[in-house]
N, C-alpha and C positions, 0 to 999 in steps of 0.2 A: 255145761257151764255151772261152775260150782261156787265162783265168786258172785257177789251181789252186784248186779249191774248198777253203773250210776244213772243211767236212764232207760226208761221202758217207753216204747211207743206201741199205743194201742190203736189197732185199726178195726172198726166194726165194719163187717163185709156181708151185706145182704143182696144176692143177685148181682155181684161185680165181677164175673167172669171176664168182661171186656176191660176194665179199668185196673183189676187189681195186679196182673203182672208188671205192668210199667211201675205202679206204685211200689211194689215190693222191690223191684230193681233199684229205683231211686233211692228208697230208704236204706236198703242193705248198703248201697254205695256210700252214702252219707255217713251211716255208722262206721263203717269200715275205714274212714279218713279221720275219725276222731280220735283224740287221745285217751278218752274215756271209754270204759265198756258200755254195752248197749245191748237191748234185746227188741225184738219185735214180736207183739202178740197180735195175731188175728184172731177176731171171734166171728165166726160165720153162724148165722142163725136163721134157719127157716128158708133157706134158698132153695130155688126151683130149677137153678141152672148149675154149672159146674164150677160154682166158687170154691166149695169145700175140696174138690179134687184137685183144683189148681193150687190152693194154698197149701194142701199136704205135699203136693209135689216140689214146691218150693222149699218147704220144710226140709225135705230129705237132702237137699242141697245147701240150705243156708243154716248153719249150727245155731245162729242167734234168734232163728225164727221157732216160735211156738203156735200151734193151731189149736184153738178151742172150738167146739162145736155145741150148738143148742138148737133143738126143734121150734123153740119159742121166738117169735118174731118180736121185733122192736128195737129200735136204735139205742133207747136208753138202757134196756136188758142187756144188749151186748156190750155197751161201754162199762156198765156196772161189772159185768163178769170179767171182762179184761182188766179193769183197774184193781180189782181184788186179786185177781191171779198174778198180777204183774209182781216183779221183785225189785224195781228200781228205786233208788233214792229219790229220783224225780219221776212222774209218771205223766206221759204226754198222750192224750187221745187226738186222733187226727182222721178227718173224713177221707174215704178212700179214693176220693177224685183228687186229692192234694191241690184244691185250689189255692192253697197258700204253699209257696215251694218249701220243700222240706228242710232246705237250709236254714230257714228262718227260726227253726227250733231252738237253735243255741241262744237265740235272744230271749228266751222264756226261762232260762237256768242260769245259775252261777258259772263264770264270773259275770257274765253281761247284765244279769239281774240279781244282784247280790241280796240275800236274806228273803228270797222269794217264798211264799206260802202257797198262794193260788195266783196263776197269771193266765189270762185269757186273751186270745186273739181278737182284735177289734178293728172292723172296718170304718170306724167312726173316730178313734183315738188320733192324736197328732202324728201325722207321718203315714197314715193310713191312705192306701190307693186302691180304689175298685176299677176293675177293668171289664168291660163289655157287659156289664149289668144292665138288663132292661129296667127303665125307669119305673115301669109298675112295680117291679120286685123291690127297688129301693125304697119306694114310698109306702108299699105294703109293711116291708120290714120295720120302718121307721114308726109306722103307726102301733105295730105290735110292740115294740120297744117302749114306747111311751106309756102303754098299759102295764108293761112289766115294770118300769120305774115307779108308776102310780102305786101298783099293788105289792110288790115284792122287793124290788132291789134299786132303791133310789140311788142315783149319781153314776150307774152303768150304762154306757151308751150302746153296748152291743153284746149281748148275752148269748145270741144264737149262732154266732161264728164257730165252726165246727173244729177249733183248735184251742186246746185247754191243756194246763199243766198244773198238777197238785204235786206238793211234796209227799212223799211216800206214807209217811205217818199220817198224815191229814188225810190222804185217800182211804187209809184203813179206817179212819174214824168216821168219814163222811158218807161213803158210799154205801156201807151196810143200812144206812137210814133212807136211802133213796126209795121211793114207792112207784115212780112214774116210769114205764117201759117205753113210752114213745118220744117224740120230739122236744116236749117240754123239759125233759130231765135235766137239761143244762140249767135251767132257772132253778129247779129244785135243789140241785147239789150246791149251787152258788148260794142259795138263799140259806142252806144249813150251814155252810162254812162261815158266811157272815154272821149268823146268829151265834155261832160258837166262838165268835171273835177274831176269825183269821183275815188277814188283809188279802183283798184282791186287786190286783194291778191289771190294767188294760195295755195291751202291746198292739201299737199300730201296725199293721202288717199290709203288705201287698197281696190282694186277693183277686182271683180272676174266676169270673162266672162261668159255670159249666152248665151248657143246655140240657145236660143229662140229669139235673138235680132231681130228687125223688119227693121234694116237697110240693103237696098239693095246695095252692095258696089259700083258696077259701075253705075247703074242707079242713085243713090243718090248722088254719088260724082259728076256727071256731073250737075245735079240739084244744087247742093251746089256751084259749082263754077260760075255758072250763078248768083246764089243769091248774091255772093260775089261782083260781078261787079255791080250789082243794089244797093247793100249796099254803095259802093263808089260813085255811081252816086247820090244816096240821100243825101249823105254827102256834096258832091260838090254842090248840088242844095240848100242846106239849108233846106232840108225837116225834119231834125232832131232839128232844131232851134239852137240858139247860145249857146255857154257855159254860164252857170248861175253862176259859181263860180269858183275860182282858186282851 
């Protein structure tokens, strides 16, 4: 592919040999039905299963697919690698389980969402529907989001849904400043984008709970709280740089 794709879909993949084949089939089918050019970027990092081999096998059959590999683990690191390697005018990262149907992606970009700078999938925004989520997971997520709104991102109702879209030039500006390799990277990149004056839109989505989720509620919640404090300290220290536009 020599022409710049309109949309890049970045999929972080750590130990995803079971879910990745169906996800790649669905994503490729979706992009093949669009009037615009698209690419898929899979970032495999530190897997102990056949994720990399499976992704590379698909890449031999799908010209739109690129596969990147890193030995370093961490979802945030995988997303950062993919967002900076992607070439799309818009760059959308998606969880490998596709808990949001891939066809929803078009709601995050023009013409459905004109003038988009940053758009995030939300399980709390108007129109959102959660399917099969255990009550304890919902309550834990709401508690964490309350802390996020107090410490970092007031007004955003769901920063942890794993589906987010950045305009390409904004991604090139924001993601080099990302420091967090783990789960809290979402909050950090949104914090950076907002500090630099970019508009963040929440898009209410249908979201299906997947019992194979890798988030460990108690352990990861503590780690993410400490990450929030680091984000605030980085902001105060000017590590993310000054705002560049109003």
